[in-house]
C-alpha positions as CSV (number, residue, x, y, z in Angstrom):
1,M,6.3,8.5,-21.8
2,K,7.0,10.6,-24.8
3,I,9.0,13.8,-24.6
4,N,9.4,16.4,-27.3
5,Y,11.5,19.5,-27.1
6,E,11.3,22.6,-29.1
7,N,13.6,25.6,-28.7
8,S,11.1,28.4,-29.5
9,S,13.6,31.2,-29.2
10,P,17.0,31.7,-27.6
11,G,16.7,30.9,-23.9
12,S,13.2,29.5,-24.3
13,V,12.1,25.8,-24.6
14,T,8.8,24.0,-24.9
15,I,8.6,20.5,-23.5
16,T,5.7,18.4,-24.5
17,L,4.9,15.3,-22.4
18,S,2.4,12.6,-23.2
19,G,1.7,9.0,-22.4
20,D,2.6,7.5,-19.0
21,I,3.5,10.4,-16.7
22,G,3.7,8.5,-13.4
23,N,6.0,7.3,-10.6
24,T,8.0,5.1,-12.9
25,N,9.2,8.2,-14.9
26,I,9.7,10.7,-12.1
27,K,13.5,10.4,-12.0
28,E,13.8,11.0,-15.7
29,L,11.4,13.9,-15.6
30,K,13.1,15.5,-12.6
31,D,16.5,15.3,-14.4
32,I,15.0,16.9,-17.5
33,F,13.4,19.7,-15.6
34,E,16.6,20.4,-13.6
35,L,18.6,20.6,-16.8
36,R,16.1,22.9,-18.5
37,L,15.7,25.1,-15.4
38,S,19.5,25.7,-15.4
39,S,19.8,26.4,-19.2
40,S,16.5,28.2,-20.1
41,K,15.0,31.4,-18.9
42,T,11.5,30.5,-20.1
43,I,10.0,27.0,-20.1
44,S,6.6,25.9,-21.4
45,I,5.4,22.5,-20.4
46,I,2.6,21.0,-22.4
47,V,0.9,17.8,-20.9
48,K,-1.4,16.0,-23.3
49,E,-2.7,12.6,-24.5
50,L,-2.2,11.1,-21.0
51,E,-2.3,7.4,-20.5
52,Y,-1.4,7.6,-16.8
53,F,-0.9,10.5,-14.4
54,D,-0.5,10.3,-10.6
55,L,0.0,12.4,-7.5
56,T,3.8,12.0,-7.7
57,S,3.7,13.7,-11.1
58,L,1.6,16.6,-9.7
59,Q,4.0,17.0,-6.8
60,L,7.0,17.2,-9.2
61,F,5.2,19.8,-11.3
62,V,4.5,21.9,-8.2
63,K,8.1,21.6,-7.1
64,V,9.4,22.6,-10.5
65,A,7.1,25.6,-10.6
66,Q,8.3,26.7,-7.1
67,E,12.0,26.2,-8.1
68,A,11.5,28.2,-11.3
69,K,10.0,31.1,-9.3
70,R,12.8,30.9,-6.7
71,I,15.5,31.2,-9.3
72,G,13.7,33.8,-11.5
73,R,12.7,31.6,-14.4
74,K,9.4,31.9,-16.2
75,I,7.4,28.6,-16.4
76,N,4.0,27.9,-17.9
77,F,2.1,24.6,-17.7
78,D,-0.5,23.8,-20.4
79,F,-2.6,20.8,-19.3
80,Q,-4.5,19.5,-22.2
81,F,-6.6,16.8,-20.5
82,D,-9.0,14.9,-22.6
83,Q,-12.5,14.4,-21.1
84,E,-11.7,11.0,-19.6
85,S,-8.5,12.1,-18.0
86,K,-10.2,15.2,-16.6
87,R,-13.0,13.1,-15.2
88,L,-10.6,10.7,-13.5
89,I,-8.5,13.6,-12.0
90,D,-11.6,15.4,-10.8
91,Q,-12.8,12.2,-9.0
92,T,-9.6,12.4,-6.8
93,G,-10.9,15.7,-5.3
94,I,-8.1,17.6,-7.0
95,T,-9.7,19.2,-10.0
96,S,-7.9,19.6,-13.3
97,D,-8.5,23.4,-12.9
98,L,-6.8,23.3,-9.5
99,I,-3.8,21.6,-11.0
100,S,-3.4,24.3,-13.6
101,S,-3.9,27.0,-10.9
102,I,-1.3,25.5,-8.5
103,C,1.4,25.0,-11.2
104,N,0.9,28.3,-12.9
105,N,0.7,30.5,-9.8
């Protein structure tokens, strides 16, 4: 998993995730999101160039989105799935459009 941070403006951070975003990285992702939720008012999360993505990751993204809403933080997910990743996700019955809709609601 690769993680890049960019402080776009005071109180605002962009986190770019790529590579293996799966069960083996959930603890690290959870810690990162908790830290950023406590220190930033606006968080943008870009997910791109995936090598692996699983249901555990999706559950964490939904939980982070719910927590951000609960504590009054603004969060935006930008899922940049390539065609192969989108096809694999769509085969699970959870479409890539639904993932974006759930996390950005």
